[in-house]
ROLUMZA-301871 format. One record per residue (C-alpha): x, y, z; residue in three letters. Coordinates in pm, whole numbers, plus 50000, padded with zeros to 5 digits. Example, Ala and Ser with C-alpha at 12.3 -4.5 7.8 and 13.67 -1.06 7.14 Angstrom:
BEGIN
512304955050780ala
513674989450714ser
END
This chain:
BEGIN
499985000250023met
502855026550081lys
504805022649745arg
500935027349557leu
500615058649771leu
504425069449682ile
503445064349306ala
500145085049329gly
502025115049472val
504275110149231leu
502105114348962ser
500885142949080leu
503825161649152val
505045151848788leu
501855165848627leu
502495201048838ala
506055200848714gly
505575192948356cys
502395210348287gly
499025197148270ala
500045162548121ala
503175144248137pro
504825141947793thr
506815114247607pro
510115131147712thr
509595124648070ala
509625085248065ala
511335073248347val
513235037648310ala
513525008748506thr
515634977048498asp
512704961648296thr
511274988648071arg
513965009147837ser
513645044647769val
515095059847436thr
515925095647358his
512725102047196ala
510945090947484glu
513235112747765asn
515435139747568asp
518025137147830arg
518535102947740val
521605107147453pro
520245102247103glu
521305065046992gly
520785048347342ala
518605032147532arg
518325038547897trp
517855013748238thr
517955018148564gln
518884987848794his
519874980849140tyr
522014950149323phe
523394948649655pro
526934949549820thr
528584924150023ser
528024944250328asp
524384948150250gly
524164985150108val
522174985149785glu
523725006449462leu
522165022049194his
523105019148856ala
522385039448499asp
522825020048157val
523295029647876leu
523075004147569leu
522675008347210pro
518945015647084glu
519444992346836asp
520944966047024leu
519014929446958pro
517634916147275pro
520244889847310asp
523044903547199ala
526144913147457lys
528184940947453val
531694949747679pro
530864976647978leu
532505007647978val
532035015148425leu
532205040048619ser
531945043448988ala
531135078949139gly
529555107049315thr
528365129149031tyr
525905107748868phe
522665122249044gly
519595125848830his
519375159348923ser
522945174748877gly
526475165248924gln
528095189349199leu
524465209149262ser
520825208549139val
520955217148773glu
517515230348680gly
516525198648496phe
512865201148410ala
512745162548433his
514685135448568thr
517205112148351gly
520395097448360pro
523745116248447ser
524995134848111ala
528775133648336arg
530505112048024phe
527855128347744asp
531575133847534asp
532085091547564leu
528785088947362ile
528825118947124thr
532745128647051glu
534035090747128gly
530895074246944arg
530725045947294leu
527435034147152leu
528535031946766glu
531785014146863arg
529604988847040gly
529834994747397tyr
527804998947674gly
528205027147971leu
527135019548306val
526915046848540met
527045035348938val
526295058249216asp
528445049449509leu
527005042049826arg
525135075750003gly
525155092249630phe
521895093049409gly
519995062449407gly
522175043049608ser
521815035749987thr
524405034750246gly
526865062850392cys
529755076850261thr
533125080050381glu
536535093750309ala
537225084849947ile
539085055349834gly
538615033850122gly
537004998450244lys
533635015850136ala
534875025249812asp
536374992649750gln
533244972749841thr
531234994649594asp
533424990749295val
533834949949324arg
530014949549370ala
529694969549073ala
532054947248907leu
530374916949004asp
527174928848880trp
528644944448570ala
529974912948427ala
527254893948518ala
524364911448308gln
522694893248014pro
524084923647797phe
527244920047907ser
529964899147735thr
532064896748093gly
534224921047979ser
534274952048168val
536554984548132gly
536655014648372met
536845049348289tyr
536795081348513gly
538295116948598lys
538815130648952ser
536915112649195met
535565082648938asp
539565081048851gly
539995072349189ile
537445046349187thr
539195036748860ala
542535029749054leu
540435009249344val
539204989249040gly
542604979848957asn
544074970649275asn
540984945449303leu
542694923849058asp
539304919848908his
538884888548666pro
536224906748476ala
537764942248461leu
540084942848129lys
541034976448135ala
541285007948304val
541815045648225ile
542195070148510ala
542105106248465gln
543775131648723glu
543305108049009pro
544455107749376ile
547215082249383trp
547565080649792asp
544495102749950ile
546635110850291gln
549585125550071arg
547055146049901asn
545145156350215met
547965154550470arg
551085159750253ser
553995161550467gly
551485155750803gly
550205192050758val
546665188150717pro
545355206650386arg
542155227050346ser
540745198050152thr
540095177550472thr
537355201550580val
536395211750219ser
535935179050067val
533745162150320pro
531635191250312ser
531325190649902ile
530395149949969tyr
528035157650224asn
526065183450010gln
526325158449710leu
524775128449904ala
521835149650052thr
520835167449723gln
517255167249640pro
516785146849358gln
514305146749069met
510615146849220pro
509135124048897asp
512045098848938asp
511475059949010asp
510025056449361pro
512925033849458arg
515595055849334tyr
513645087749581leu
513675066749864ala
517275052949841asn
518225092149767ala
516615100850110ala
518505074450315trp
521295100650468asp
519245129950423ser
518975155350712pro
515285145150742ala
515905105550616gly
516625076250854pro
520175079650903his
521445116250928pro
524135108751110glu
526105098550779cys
527535132050717thr
528545137851045ile
530625100751018leu
531895113450666asn
533055144750809thr
535235124251072ala
536735098950854ser
538595127850673tyr
540375138551053met
542865110951161asp
546065125251200pro
548185093651238asn
549255091750842pro
550415054450940glu
546625045651060ser
544585019350903glu
542445045250775thr
545335058550553trp
546815026950478arg
544015011750296ile
543745048050108arg
547395042949978asn
546265036649613leu
549765035649500ala
551095010749774glu
548374985149710his
548684986549329ala
551764964149384lys
551844935749160gly
548484942948950thr
548974942448574asp
545274955748452thr
546154972848128pro
546325008748262leu
545785042748075phe
545965074048286val
546425110748271thr
547815135048495gln
548405174448481gly
551695194448627phe
549695222948711leu
547065204448911glu
545175226149181trp
542615196949272asn
544015161849262thr
548025164749210asp
550575140849095ala
552215130349397glu
552145091949441gly
551675087549048met
555195075149017gln
555565045649279glu
551545039449150phe
553095033048799leu
556545016848936ala
553794989849152asn
551874984148868his
553224953248674gln
551124956648349gly
550744976848039pro
550615010348084gln
550015044847868arg
549735081948026ala
548765115247876trp
551175141748075leu
551385179748100gly
550915215048122gln
547495216148264trp
545055219748572asp
542225201648666his
541015186948295lys
539285161548125arg
540365150047822arg
538355163047562gly
536965193547736glu
536935228047517arg
537495265447618thr
534465289547517ala
535685293647161asp
535745251547093gly
539795251447150arg
540565217047349leu
542045225447702glu
545215199247606leu
545515216647291gly
545865178547126arg
543385158646957glu
542925122746940gly
541905109647296trp
538715092747201phe
540285074546938asp
543215061447161glu
540975057947447val
538785030847244phe
541795014447037ser
542825009647434phe
539534993247496tyr
538904974847148asp
542364959347233gln
541624945647619tyr
538104944547593leu
537494932647240lys
541004913147146gly
540804938846871val
544584946246752ala
545294983046730pro
545955000646373thr
547745030846528thr
550965024146699ala
550305044447035tyr
553345057347223pro
553945039947583asn
553505079747725val
552815111547564leu
554385145547747val
553365179247663glu
556535203347760asp
556115238347894ser
556315249647504thr
553395229947446gly
554995205447225ala
554725171347280trp
557085142647282arg
556765104047327ala
558485086347610glu
558745048347648lys
558135050248034ser
557775074048305trp
559395090048488pro
562835090048261arg
566245104048305ala
567545130448040asp
570745103948061arg
571705076848212thr
574925057148263gly
576435020848339ser
578715020648621val
581124993248673pro
580074981249089leu
583654966749202lys
582964933349287gly
579404926449285gly
576174932549068ser
573364956449081tyr
569714948649119thr
566944976049131asp
565254969949447asp
561794983849371gly
562385019149463ala
564525025049184thr
563555032748801ser
565725010148503ser
567475040848373tyr
571095020248435val
572315020648078gln
572835055747886arg
570155059047631ser
571515076547292glu
569635102247083pro
568595092646727gly
568555063446516gly
566115058546256pro
562245048946383ala
561275012146281his
559615016945944pro
556574995246065ala
556025021046371his
554205051346283gln
553035072946593leu
550225097446585pro
550095128146382ser
551785157946610gly
553965136146814val
557845138346812thr
559935105546767asp
561915119147085his
564935098747182pro
563985086747494gly
561015068747331his
563505040247114arg
566785026247177glu
568915012746932arg
570244980647028his
573944968946825gly
574024932046754pro
575954910446998pro
579144893246956ala
578154860146824arg
580124824546722arg
578594823746417arg
576904849246157pro
573754868746228arg
571374889446003arg
570024908946327gln
570524913346701gly
568924891546949arg
566314921547008his
566194937246649asp
563134934946483gln
562444894446392pro
561604888146067ala
558034895946023gly
554964885846005leu
552214910045823pro
550454905646176ala
548194934146355pro
549714956146560ala
549884945046925arg
550794957247222arg
554304957247370asp
555474956947763asp
554114990947849ala
551074989747658gly
551925006647305ala
550614996046993ala
553404977946782val
553524956846442asp
553654925646445gly
556594912646715leu
558534942946713asp
558124937947097ala
560784913747116ala
562944942447154arg
561214965847378arg
562254969047746ala
560524943647980arg
557944948448212pro
559244948148605arg
559874916048763arg
560414902749104arg
563274881249205asp
563014856049499arg
563584883649825asp
560774905149700gly
563014928049545ala
561844944849186ala
563364950148926arg
563354956748575arg
563734928348280ala
566724949248115asp
568374958748427asp
572134952148397gln
573674926148595arg
577294948048629leu
579414921148742ala
582694924348832ala
585994901748688asp
585744917748367gly
582314908848248val
580084935948069glu
576834947748141pro
574554929947911ala
571784942347716gly
568614926947767his
569954897947974gly
572124890247686ala
575504885647919gly
578714882147735arg
582384883647869thr
584214913747788ala
587774897647776gly
589414866347747pro
588364839948032gly
585014826348184ala
582584838248425arg
583894839048748arg
581304833149032pro
580564861449279leu
580744854549664pro
577694847049872arg
576774876750049his
575274909449993arg
575404944750103ala
572944972350045thr
573525010450028arg
570895038050008asp
571365057549776ala
569255087549938arg
572035090850167ala
574325103249864leu
574505138149710asp
571835130149438gly
574725120849197thr
576755089949115leu
580645095449023pro
580885080548628ala
583325060248522his
585795067548248pro
584905032448095asp
580905035948107val
579575019447771his
575875010347711pro
574994980647549arg
578734967947487gly
579344997847261arg
582415018347413arg
581955056847331pro
583995081747390asp
582505101147676leu
582765138447697pro
585555146747987thr
582725170548159ser
580815143748197leu
582085134648542arg
578905129048731ser
575155110948673leu
572055125048779thr
570395101449008val
566925107949149pro
567325107149583arg
564455086349560arg
566365057149437his
568115031049596arg
570965009149499phe
571504968949596cys
574964954349534trp
573644916849530arg
577124891549586his
575884853949455arg
576754835849127pro
573004841148964thr
570194861749095arg
567634833349155gly
570324813649383ala
570114783049206his
571024752849398pro
574414738249276val
575354700849333thr
578734690949339thr
579014655749290thr
579564643248939glu
576674621248823pro
576764593648574arg
576344594848218leu
573314579248207ile
572794553147888pro
570064564047662leu
568174535147725glu
567624537748086glu
565364569348001phe
563704557247724phe
562934517647729ser
559224504947843asp
559654507248243pro
560254478248390glu
556634481248604phe
554134503848561ser
550324508548529gly
549384486548827ala
545664483048963ser
543874457549209leu
540924439149060ser
537784443649180pro
537744419149498asp
541294431449583gly
542874395549511thr
544944406849213arg
547444427649085ile
547464439948676ala
550264459848554tyr
552204465048253leu
555504450548206ala
557894442747889pro
557254408647708glu
558414401247349gly
559894439347320gly
556544454147402arg
554474466047663arg
551674440047814asn
549534434748061val
550154408548364trp
548494397148625val
549414382148965arg
548194374849330gly
547794401649570ile
550864387349758asp
552884372349466glu
556054384649300glu
556594390048931his
558324356548920ala
554984342248988asp
552534366648751ala
551144359848447val
551644376348104cys
547684376747928val
548534399847651thr
550584394147363his
551054422747149asp
554364420846943thr
553534450746747arg
552914481547004arg
553054481747360gly
549404482347541val
548674514947714gly
545204508847882lys
543424481248027tyr
539964474748231his
538994448048490trp
535344434848442thr
533044425448711asp
533504391648612asp
536944377448739pro
536994356248426arg
537754384548177trp
540174414548128leu
539844443347877leu
542384463347681tyr
542694489447429glu
544994490447121gln
545274510246822asp
547234502846472thr
550484518146473asp
549404549446615gly
546404555146431asn
544514562346702glu
541454537746572asp
541054524246902trp
539514491546939his
538414469647288leu
540164436647304tyr
538914408147561arg
541184388047750val
540474351547881asp
542324353748202leu
541764315148275asp
543234309647912ala
545834336947902pro
547654321947607asp
544534320347378glu
544444353047115pro
542514381447214ala
538704390347103val
538434423046940asp
534874430947101leu
534754464646859thr
535684454146476pro
535204490146360leu
535974503546032pro
539104525045952pro
538314558346111gly
535964545846406ser
537234541446755arg
536314538447075val
536674567047335val
534984554247663gly
534724525447865val
532384521348186asp
530754492748345pro
526984493348369leu
525264491548732glu
522724464948684gly
523744440948459val
526594420348535pro
528864411148259gly
528154443648056ser
529934469847989ile
528914505347804leu
531334514847557val
531304552247329leu
532354545647037met
531634563146653asn
530254531446422arg
528374560246286arg
531594581946145pro
530404615946277leu
528474606146585tyr
529564588546935phe
527114566247037asp
526844543247358tyr
526824505847322phe
525694479847566arg
528784452347539ile
528054413447695asp
531574407547759val
531184369847768ala
529524367047429ser
530814395747232gly
527064407647187glu
526724445947108thr
523544464647127thr
522814501047061leu
522244513947414his
521804553547329leu
522524575046980glu
523844610947035gln
521124637946887pro
523744650546648gly
527414663346622pro
528524686546936gly
525744670647165glu
526394648447446thr
523784629547615val
525324620947970leu
524234588848153leu
523784578348513asp
525724546548657pro
522784530048565ala
523054539148171gly
519614564148208leu
520114597248046pro
519824624448301val
521774652048170phe
522924668647817ala
525714691747677ser
525224709847327arg
527584733147149leu
525774763047044val
527514796846892asp
530474788247089gly
529014782247375glu
528554750447611trp
525274747747736gln
524144722147982phe
520684706948045phe
518674683948275ala
517084655348111ile
513784647448287asp
512484612748243pro
509514620448005asp
512744632147752gly
511924669247838arg
515524689547851gln
515854719248097arg
518354745748050pro
520824745948399ile
523954760848278his
526234777948025thr
529594782647966ala
531984803547779asp
533404782947514gly
536924804447478ala
537204794847846glu
536864758747796his
538404753547420pro
538754714047451val
535464710747653gly
534164719847976val
536034693048164leu
535214673248389pro
531854663048325gln
531144638448625his
527594624848701val
527204619649052thr
526534580549168pro
522734590549233asp
522154606548889gly
521224641349078arg
524074662449031gly
526674671448759leu
530154677248836leu
531944704948614leu
534764728148578gly
533784760848610ser
535364795148666tyr
532504810048788gly
533034848648874asp
536614845148913gly
539904835048769asp
540534800748902asp
538984769048760leu
536754754049071gln
534704719249049leu
531064726349090ile
527704705449103arg
524604712748915leu
521404701049085asp
519544685748848his
516164690648978ala
516554734349069thr
519754738948856gly
521464753149161glu
525144757049103arg
527464744049428thr
531274752149501val
532414711949564val
536254722949542ala
538014752449524ala
541784762749551val
542384799949592ala
545074806149347gly
544714775249171his
543294757048861asp
541394720448896leu
543524701248693asp
541974689148394thr
545224673348193leu
544064638548302gly
540884642548075ala
543634644847745leu
544784611447804asp
543384585648037pro
547004575148112arg
547784604448268leu
546864610848626pro
543004617648689pro
541224653148733ile
538924632749009leu
539534601649233phe
536564579049293thr
535674555349488arg
535804520149316arg
532094506549227gly
529884537649358ser
531724567249184gly
531894588249468glu
534304612849403val
537154609949674leu
539204639949574ala
540584666449324ala
543274674449189arg
544524711049161phe
547544727548980val
550644743849166gly
554244739949196asp
554104707449300arg
550344700449271gly
547694694249527his
545074671049593ile
541664684249755glu
540474657649975val
536484656949962leu
535414626050136asp
535904623150461pro
536144586450500glu
538554586450236phe
541024614150444ala
542474589850695pro
543264569350398val
544864597950212tyr
546654610450493ala
548514572750536gln
549064571350172leu
550874608150162ala
553614595050427thr
554704573350196leu
556384596949960ser
557284630549971asp
555924634249590gly
552134642749480val
549324613049453leu
549554603149072gly
547414574149042thr
545214557449249leu
543414518049262ser
541364504349537ser
539434473549608asp
535644477149595glu
535824469949979ala
538014503550010gly
540494480750210arg
543724478949993arg
544754505849788trp
547584508549491ile
549084544449486ala
551864560749256thr
553384595049321phe
554414620749096leu
557994630049151his
560604644448974asp
563554620649060arg
561754592049223glu
559224585448905pro
555704567148932ala
557194547149270val
554244523549300thr
553014514749687trp
550384486649813leu
548414501650150tyr
545884480750372asp
544054504850510his
542544478650769glu
546004465250905thr
547734496650854gly
550564480150646glu
552484491350324ser
555044478950128arg
556624492849790glu
555574471049518leu
557744483549230phe
559784508749101arg
559224515048700pro
563064525548649tyr
565164508948956pro
568164510348751his
567914554448798leu
569424568549103asp
567404596649236ala
571324613749331ala
572194613448983asp
568654630648799leu
567604667648824ala
566034684349060pro
562534702148913met
561934736349053arg
558794759748977ala
559804792348851val
557914823748776his
558674854548567phe
556154883148374pro
556244883448006ala
557064915047824arg
553314930447875asp
552854916648235gly
551274886148189leu
552604861648514pro
554464834948342leu
555054801648487his
557644773248448gly
559634745848557phe
563464746148534leu
565844713948560ser
570134719748584leu
572264697448538pro
573574678348839val
577024682848941gly
577524721148702arg
577424756748816arg
574234771248688pro
576344795248485glu
576224802048140ala
574454765948045leu
573524756647712pro
569644760647759leu
566654738947575val
563344757647577val
560554721647589leu
557704733947447val
554564713447571his
551844705547325gly
548264710147345gly
548534740947343pro
545594738547573trp
547814720847843ala
550294721648096his
553444710648222asp
553564694748579thr
556014686348849trp
557474653048836gly
559414629648616tyr
560294638848251asp
562714616048063ala
563144643947831gln
564204667148064ala
566214644148264gln
567964629547978phe
568874665847852leu
570084678148173ala
571824644348235asn
573984655747887arg
574554691448066gly
571784712347922tyr
569534736148163ala
566254729448080val
563044751748101leu
559374742648069his
557314770347988val
553744777048053glu
553004798847801phe
549824822347771arg
546764794647619gly
548154767047871ser
545724755148104thr
545994752548489gly
546854790048563tyr
543574807648550gly
540894821748312arg
543074852048197arg
546184831048137his
544524811147929leu
542274833647725thr
545124855747679ala
546284836647407ala
543514845147159ile
544644854546832gly
548434851046977glu
549604823546754leu
552794830946641ala
552694866546844arg
552734865647207ala
552464828847243met
555854826847093his
557224858147258thr
556314843247616asp
558664814547495leu
561664842347417ile
561284861847766asp
561284828247960ala
564594822647783ala
565464857347800asp
564484853848209trp
567194827248216ala
570104845348048val
569194875548275ala
569344852648565glu
572864836948458gly
571794804148413ile
571784802548000ala
574504811747723asp
572814835647493pro
574774823547243glu
573264786747300arg
569764784147332ile
567924755147142gly
564104749247144ile
562224713547139tyr
558584706747153gly
556054679847011gly
552514687946828ser
552104720146927tyr
555064721447043gly
556824715846736gly
554384745446593tyr
556294764446843ser
559894756346731ala
558914756946372leu
557624793746461val
561024798546649ala
563084796146330val
561124811846117thr
559394845346282val
563014849446489thr
565484831046300pro
568614845246492asp
567564838446859tyr
568034801546881phe
571224781046809ala
569474747446723ala
565484735846643ser
563814702646739val
560384700046595asp
558454665446661tyr
555134660346482val
555034697646460gly
552454717146255ile
553854736445977ser
550604747645765asp
547754760646012leu
545204760945715val
545694724745560glu
546214713045927phe
542794723346039leu
541244709545700arg
542824678145773ser
541144672846110val
538684643646132pro
535204653946042glu
533634643046355phe
536044664646577ala
535544699346366arg
532364710046579phe
534774716846844gly
537294735046671leu
534784767846705val
536264771147063asn
539954762447012asn
541404767246717trp
539334789346550tyr
538924808446854arg
542624815346941tyr
543924811846565gly
541334815646264gly
539054796446043asp
539984785945718pro
536784791245539asp
537044828745647asp
539154845145333pro
540494872045594glu
541514846445861gln
542854826745632his
545534851645514ala
546034855745861asp
546404819745966leu
548934816045641leu
550794847945767ala
551374826346085arg
552294793145904ser
555984780045941pro
555214771845585ile
554914803245460thr
558064818145601met
560394784245500val
562874808245330asp
563744826245677arg
564974795045838ile
568884791945899arg
568654778046244thr
570254736046214pro
566424721946216leu
565734682646308leu
562034671446206val
560734636746363ala
557164624846234gln
555094593946233gly
553664581645930ala
550054572746087asn
549604606346229asp
545834610146286ala
546194644746392arg
549434661346246val
549404647345923lys
552984634145758gln
552404662245489ser
553144688645786glu
556694676245799ser
557004662445436asp
556534699245336asn
558844718445547ile
561374697245467val
561254692645124ala
561224732845097ser
564364731545321leu
566284703145093arg
564844728744756glu
567194755344942arg
569784736844987gly
569344740145379val
570664712345575pro
567624694545780val
567684660245935glu
564394639745904tyr
563434610246083leu
559844593645993leu
558794563546160ala
556784540645988glu
555184525446217asp
553994554546460glu
551594581346502gly
551444613746664his
554514609046893gly
556614576446895phe
555634548247190glu
557784519647030asn
561314518847206pro
563524515446909glu
562154544946780asn
562304563947112gln
565664554747109leu
566264566246752arg
564874599446822leu
566874606847106tyr
569994594346964arg
569244621346689ala
568224647746983ile
571764640047153glu
573474647246861arg
571884677446669his
572054697847006phe
575684686247107ala
576724695846764glu
574804731346752his
574644738947111leu
578054733947164gly
579274706447404glu
578634717847754pro
581764731447966asp
583594707748234ala
END
């Protein structure tokens, strides 16, 4: 009744305020009714206005005005530009402005009119902070917990709206510029870019600089109290008016203004009040792309704290800086002149947003920083601040590292130098000497056509960002300065800072350390001393031998000192390498290749359902075969039950009948998997093929069928395009169609009894999930963005009762969690989540890999889940399994790998992931508490001879955090080693900590081995995964370069002896490495790699093509689209084969069903036609990777020779 009365009163007021009758221009929007300019003249032309309300985590209700393109289709989505502030009240920004009727704020109308925000395909969201406009709550001192809570809620809400793509950018000036910085510091996954104009960087310093309160400590709360209690338009939405009255003098909370004033009065600069408002300090480690403006003549906000903020921020940066006061870019004088005297603001703004919210590469190469000097002239800078001149200073007996308070100006920049032809600055910007550095080519053992960081042999690729935010063409970013990094003791540094070591070692450009004279690099003592340059007089003495980038120009005698800002600190760190990598002194034995690459003596053990027998894989007749023995017997008592002499067995299955065992096998690696039955009562009898499929068809799933003893459910494609369910009677082999799938891209999921309960469907790149009712009706319960799940939503596990579906989901965050969807309600419940870690989905790509979920034998209940980490993490979910897991964890200091139990849950067989004790297998009896080691797959390997695998972390040039695993040779100092970058396949996969035969073999031969989790790798968050969209042969490649540069900068790797090796996608990377950057790597190995992206995609089997839309098409391109076809060719090594001059080894399986033999044939033929040496290994009995031991030995002998010849024999 109260609501109806308020509405009646408002209608009367509306009539009185607007004349005899309401006009169409006075329509008021709600969340369900949108209003256009024709209905309300305060709505911008071309826009559709709605109003919304949503809660914060502390119970405040926030109000938002949303402007979307008027012609936006109902189901369409757009990226959103969000501004959260105090100036969006409907009655006026700073006071009541005399409007005739209500409507959305015009604060950022210039974004719509001059910036053409709506025409460019964006929406604008204006959120009232608590206490302002249509929001409830009490305001408090700006930038604090309240603002942080409100901004987080606004980002959550904006990303989740049906009209939102989920990508949000923030925009603001002054107060809403402050909240934009707050948004950056929240590190919110939906926030893709931030533009902050004239903000305050540290609230305390602005209001109480030097401890002296400024007048703003009184004036600011007074202004905001006035705004918070400002009357709103009487014709507005009733809910808006009720919220606006929250803190008015006559409202329910008149105390709000008093509390707000008091919140500014804390005199202690170290109090929590001010510490949480130090936005510059809290920017540490953030990496959201950032675009800021700052006037040096500011009278309102000021530049104090800007340099600290920019130094702490790790991501791409842009800035406009200059001689103006509190002006917004685009503001004009009365006669129409720009206040800044410079055009182009909105073009650059939307180029920035397009890149990070839409993934559209820039077409203009904008500088990182534009600076206006006191004459009104503009210049471009690479970063801010910049020193006018800097120089290298030899520091006797140690090395220099920036400790986080310094800038990166260690070397003297040189003026002049021609601009790169592909780099075009916007009009009106001079190519200032500080904007670009020339790099002289380092000395090399063999001729090179270009320096390591010159423009790589290019791709005709669209422009992309460099490390600090400027758009550059192709891979030009390879030569740019690196973003800030953090070493192990927390000190920040720039990746291009130089290690100024003693003993004749020159400062090295971009980490490419070189010896200045004869002799080898000598280790430094293990101690450190720190001296604070703020105690100096602001200058450092120059040395007569100061020389940048290895060149030694004569310096004028007048150059006797080098100006250094007093805030800078210098640390001299004495240590062999920056990472303090461990050195082992015991000389290891040279391990024969056979010990690494012959079949393991034992592997793949599992228990029979009744727990009385063990099955496992062991060699027989030169191939892996299945053996069975009693629980208390030894291998001498075991019986070999399979007899495959052509190819080793990789996967087998127990059945509910103790007589039968099943195994899967293909033909020479062609992946046409068949299911075979073995009679354990007559193990010498030939195996029976239960699935005699035609070529091109395969078995992809085998499960028991509850309630039907002796039967199994098999998923296979008798129909070439459809993977249907078949019920097979194991004893007779009788096969019956159980359920046909509706079509490609659609999958029906069954409960343990074989009944359809859920379904998934791929529609326009989006995964849709449905609950299936008993009558066959399907109800939608969940959707997932296809780009976030490029190989499908993993896992998809129906709970034993059939009432729940377990899925991997990012939800509203960056981490992949395990969730449960309820069949009846669709309710989403988080089952397992580990902050900062993804659910590990690697096991879904190959059933021989450690599983995603551990399940109970028989029931299928989930016991535990695996998460990605530096050493992996097992999250126990079943309380009854917890004591079992606790006992298993005592058996090894590795990570639980595979697990098998009997149906009673008494006996358990467990293997463990371990870097130097591979897959040691244990038997544990939970009833007695006894355990014993069953076997070691490689008993001849001694852990003392094997290289530890260490997780390492470093940033990419655009600030994206990268992860990797480093294996260093045992018994050698980790200094100037030959390095092999080992690239995993996928690319939607990842490496894990554990035993890697390839890495151990290479480390044993004296190479440092670096696995790199480049962007697009799974396991490191949604942002890391989707950062690879459009980045094939671009950022996905430069991530590998940045990783190798990190190893060089750490002193680990010799820049002249870097090799690359990878299989599948990793083979493609190895080819990209020697075509896009032909002078970086000294040797390359392409193992079953792609050379022609177009032909590769066209050769994908028909049944798998529907899935390409979310992986190769989404991340690379569709070859049937002419423009994308051309782009795919431009990123294909085959089109750049004439650039290959790096020694190359190619290996290929003739029966490869994924990467056809022609991919290798064509690259080899092209090289041989040009007379370029290339070694080619073709295995006629292999597919996508070599499985047979003799082929593996042949491959790794070739790799051993190849790297020894071209990377050089490692130093003794």
